[in-house]
Each structure stands twice: as C-alpha cells, then as structure tokens.
C-alpha positions as CSV (number, residue, x, y, z in Angstrom):
1,M,31.3,7.0,5.6
2,R,27.8,7.2,5.6
3,R,25.6,8.9,3.2
4,P,22.7,11.3,3.6
5,I,19.6,10.0,3.1
6,T,17.1,12.1,0.6
7,A,13.6,12.0,-0.2
8,A,13.1,12.1,-3.9
9,A,10.2,13.4,-6.0
10,V,9.8,11.7,-8.9
11,V,7.8,12.3,-12.0
12,L,6.6,8.8,-12.7
13,C,4.8,6.3,-10.4
14,G,6.7,3.3,-11.0
15,L,9.8,1.7,-12.3
16,L,7.6,-0.8,-14.2
17,T,4.8,-0.8,-16.3
18,R,2.9,-3.3,-18.3
19,S,3.6,-2.4,-22.3
20,A,0.1,-3.2,-23.6
21,S,-2.7,-5.5,-22.3
22,Y,-2.5,-6.0,-18.5
23,G,-2.6,-9.6,-19.6
24,Q,0.5,-9.8,-21.4
25,T,3.6,-10.6,-19.3
26,K,6.1,-8.5,-21.3
27,I,7.3,-5.7,-18.7
28,Q,9.3,-2.5,-20.1
29,P,11.4,-0.8,-17.4
30,T,10.4,3.2,-17.7
31,S,12.6,5.7,-17.2
32,L,12.3,8.2,-14.3
33,R,13.6,11.9,-14.2
34,L,14.4,13.1,-10.7
35,V,12.9,16.7,-10.1
36,D,14.2,17.6,-6.6
37,E,16.3,16.1,-4.0
38,T,15.8,16.7,0.0
39,P,18.3,15.6,2.5
40,V,16.4,14.1,5.6
41,A,19.4,14.6,8.6
42,S,16.5,13.6,11.1
43,L,15.9,9.9,9.5
44,R,17.9,6.9,11.2
45,I,17.4,3.4,9.6
46,D,18.1,0.2,11.4
47,G,20.3,-2.2,9.0
48,S,17.7,-4.8,9.2
49,G,15.8,-3.5,6.4
50,F,14.6,-0.8,4.2
51,R,11.1,-0.8,2.7
52,T,9.3,2.0,1.5
53,F,5.6,3.2,0.4
54,I,4.9,6.2,-1.5
55,G,1.9,8.1,-0.6
56,D,0.2,11.3,-1.0
57,G,3.0,13.9,-1.1
58,E,5.3,12.0,1.1
59,F,7.1,8.3,1.4
60,Y,6.5,5.8,4.3
61,I,10.2,4.2,5.2
62,E,10.8,1.4,7.4
63,T,13.0,2.7,9.8
64,S,13.5,-0.9,11.8
65,P,11.3,-3.8,12.1
66,G,7.7,-2.8,12.4
67,K,8.6,0.8,12.5
68,Y,7.6,3.2,9.6
69,T,8.4,6.7,9.4
70,S,6.1,9.3,7.2
71,V,9.0,11.6,5.3
72,A,7.6,14.8,3.6
73,L,8.8,16.2,0.3
74,D,10.5,18.8,2.1
75,G,12.2,16.5,4.8
76,T,10.4,16.6,7.5
77,T,9.8,13.5,9.4
78,R,7.3,11.7,11.7
79,S,6.4,8.3,13.5
80,A,3.6,6.7,11.0
81,L,3.1,3.4,12.5
82,D,4.9,0.7,14.8
83,T,3.3,-2.5,15.0
84,S,4.7,-3.4,18.1
85,K,2.0,-1.2,20.0
86,V,-0.5,-3.3,18.5
87,P,-2.2,-5.8,21.3
88,S,-1.2,-9.0,21.5
89,T,-4.3,-11.8,21.2
90,E,-4.7,-15.7,20.9
91,S,-4.8,-15.4,17.2
92,L,-2.7,-12.3,16.6
93,N,0.9,-12.1,17.7
94,P,2.4,-8.0,16.5
95,Q,5.6,-10.1,15.5
96,D,3.9,-11.9,12.9
97,I,2.3,-8.7,11.4
98,F,3.6,-8.3,7.9
99,I,2.8,-4.8,6.4
100,A,1.6,-5.0,2.6
101,D,0.9,-1.5,2.0
102,V,0.6,2.0,3.6
103,A,-1.8,4.7,2.8
104,R,-2.6,7.9,4.3
105,D,-6.2,8.0,6.5
106,P,-8.3,10.8,5.2
107,R,-9.4,11.3,8.9
108,G,-5.3,11.4,10.1
109,G,-3.2,8.9,10.8
110,V,-2.4,6.3,8.3
111,V,-3.9,2.9,7.4
112,A,-1.9,-0.4,6.7
113,L,-2.7,-3.2,5.0
114,V,-1.5,-6.1,7.3
115,V,-1.2,-9.8,6.5
116,W,-0.3,-12.6,9.5
117,D,-0.9,-16.1,9.8
118,E,-3.8,-17.1,12.3
119,S,-2.6,-20.7,12.3
120,P,-0.1,-22.5,10.2
121,T,-2.8,-23.3,8.0
122,K,-4.8,-20.0,7.7
123,T,-3.7,-16.4,6.3
124,K,-5.4,-13.5,7.6
125,F,-5.7,-9.9,6.2
126,G,-6.8,-6.9,7.8
127,I,-6.4,-2.8,8.2
128,M,-4.8,-1.5,10.9
129,H,-5.2,2.7,11.8
130,F,-2.3,4.3,13.6
131,V,-2.8,7.7,14.4
132,G,-0.4,10.5,16.0
133,D,2.8,9.4,16.3
134,G,2.4,5.6,14.9
135,E,0.0,4.8,17.6
136,Y,-2.2,1.9,17.2
137,R,-6.1,2.4,17.3
138,D,-8.0,-0.5,15.7
139,L,-8.0,-3.4,13.2
140,I,-10.6,-4.2,10.7
141,R,-10.4,-7.6,9.7
142,L,-11.5,-8.3,5.9
143,D,-13.6,-10.5,4.5
144,I,-11.5,-11.4,1.3
145,G,-11.5,-13.7,-1.3
146,F,-8.2,-12.9,-2.9
147,T,-4.7,-11.6,-1.9
148,P,-4.7,-7.9,-1.4
149,A,-1.9,-5.9,-2.3
150,H,-2.7,-2.3,-2.1
151,V,-5.5,0.0,-0.1
152,A,-7.4,3.3,-0.4
153,E,-9.5,4.9,2.1
154,F,-12.6,7.0,1.3
155,R,-13.3,10.3,3.3
156,S,-16.9,10.2,3.1
157,N,-18.3,6.9,4.8
158,G,-15.1,5.2,5.6
159,S,-14.9,2.5,3.0
160,F,-12.1,0.8,1.5
161,L,-10.7,0.2,-2.3
162,I,-8.5,-2.6,-2.3
163,N,-7.1,-4.2,-5.3
164,G,-5.0,-7.6,-5.2
165,Y,-4.7,-11.0,-7.3
166,D,-6.7,-14.3,-7.3
167,E,-5.3,-17.4,-7.4
168,H,-4.9,-17.3,-11.5
169,G,-2.8,-14.2,-11.2
170,N,-5.9,-11.9,-12.4
171,I,-6.1,-8.3,-11.0
172,K,-9.1,-7.5,-8.5
173,V,-10.6,-4.6,-7.5
174,A,-13.2,-4.6,-4.7
175,L,-14.7,-2.1,-2.0
176,F,-15.2,-3.1,1.3
177,D,-16.9,-1.0,4.2
178,R,-15.9,0.4,7.3
179,R,-16.2,-2.8,9.2
180,G,-14.4,-4.8,6.4
181,T,-17.3,-6.5,5.1
182,L,-17.2,-7.0,0.9
183,I,-19.6,-4.4,-0.7
184,N,-18.6,-5.0,-4.2
185,P,-16.5,-7.9,-5.4
186,Q,-15.1,-6.6,-8.6
187,V,-15.4,-2.7,-9.0
188,L,-13.1,-3.1,-12.3
189,T,-12.7,-5.8,-14.5
190,Y,-10.0,-6.0,-17.3
191,G,-8.9,-7.9,-20.8
192,K,-12.4,-9.0,-21.4
193,T,-12.3,-7.7,-24.7
194,E,-9.7,-6.5,-27.6
195,D,-11.8,-3.5,-29.0
196,A,-11.4,0.3,-27.7
197,T,-13.1,-0.8,-24.5
198,G,-10.6,-3.3,-23.6
199,K,-8.0,-0.9,-24.4
200,Q,-9.6,1.8,-21.8
201,R,-9.3,-1.4,-19.2
202,S,-5.7,-1.8,-20.1
203,Q,-4.8,1.7,-19.2
204,Q,-6.8,1.5,-15.9
205,A,-5.0,-1.6,-15.3
206,D,-1.4,0.0,-15.5
207,R,-2.4,2.6,-13.4
208,L,-2.8,0.0,-10.7
209,T,0.8,-1.1,-10.9
210,C,1.7,2.2,-9.1
211,P,2.1,1.9,-5.7
212,H,-1.2,3.6,-4.7
213,F,-4.8,4.0,-6.2
214,L,-5.5,6.8,-8.8
215,I,-9.1,7.4,-7.7
216,H,-10.9,10.0,-10.1
C-alpha cells in the first residue's frame, strides 16, 4: 500500500551542524521537532530518485530525472523546473545537467545552480532561470574558482551570492553580477582567529550549513 506524501514544517534548518568552529571536523546530529504535516495528494514521484531542496516557505522535490515540483506548506504544488526543456548545444547536453541547488527567483520562478561536463576534462557551473510551469528562460555561466553548493539572488540588481568549497575544503562565499562575472571573491571569511571575532565567524559559518542562505 502506498503511503501518502506529506510536506513537513520543521523548526530547525538542517540535520547536521558544526559543534564549534567551522574548521573542526566533529559533527553532531541536531534534534528536529515536527510542527506541522500536510498531505500532498497531487504529488507523483518517479521511483528513480527523490532529492529535495528547502526553499522560502516551500520545498523543491525531484519527481523524475531533471524535473522538480514546488510544494508549498499548505500542500499546493506547481512545476518548478524541467531540464529537458533546456536547448541542447555543442557544449551542453540537457541530460548531463546536475542540479546542485534550487532557490526562489525574486522576480518569479526559480533559479537553479547547475553543473555539467563541457568536455571529459572540463566541468562548468552556471545558474539557470525557470519561469511559469518550469519553462527554461536562460543560463548564466559562472566565472568561478571554487565548487559552488548554494545560491541566493538579490532582488535589487540581479546579482548572486554563492557559497561552496575550494580544493582544500575551505568554505567560500562570493558575489557575482547578473552576467556571472565575479565581483567579490570572498564576501565572508572564517576560522582566521580564535577570539570573539572568530566565534562570530563560526556562527556565520554554521548558518551556511543550512540548505540556503540566511541573508540579513
């Protein structure tokens, strides 16, 4: 018998958080408290996978390869994105696109942080916009020197804040303009001191372990 799918609102943003400094390797599980649960009768998921991203008041759930559905906390659903609608080019095959992160576009629709292999030796990163019922709008290729993990877009000027990790595992937070050009390579830094400032940086780093940014 098939169990109903539910959308759950949880008071904490992640299953794992760093216990002290972001530079430490010890990870402690965090207890989560269920505060609400809503059946989602309209959601149908292909058995090939089940990846989710937590957005601003909604979840993005992979219902089949390359297709994500937005699920609001009240259980309503809509198509968020579909990579099969991305035009194929010599350097980009839609079937090779990997979705690293999904976030709401302040102008409507969603933005997706994407990864693909342009060649056997060259991996590329970019941001795709999807509007309406998951219709593809455009791709912004990123001029980036680290592996991105999460993305947030600013409403005012269309710039992007992206965090990820360099080859040494150090966290990076960089600002990009609407064309994907790097503006500021290190918006925030962590683990440089052990004083009160270092403690504050550690707390900021813990926030970035959540699926999306907490921008103040």
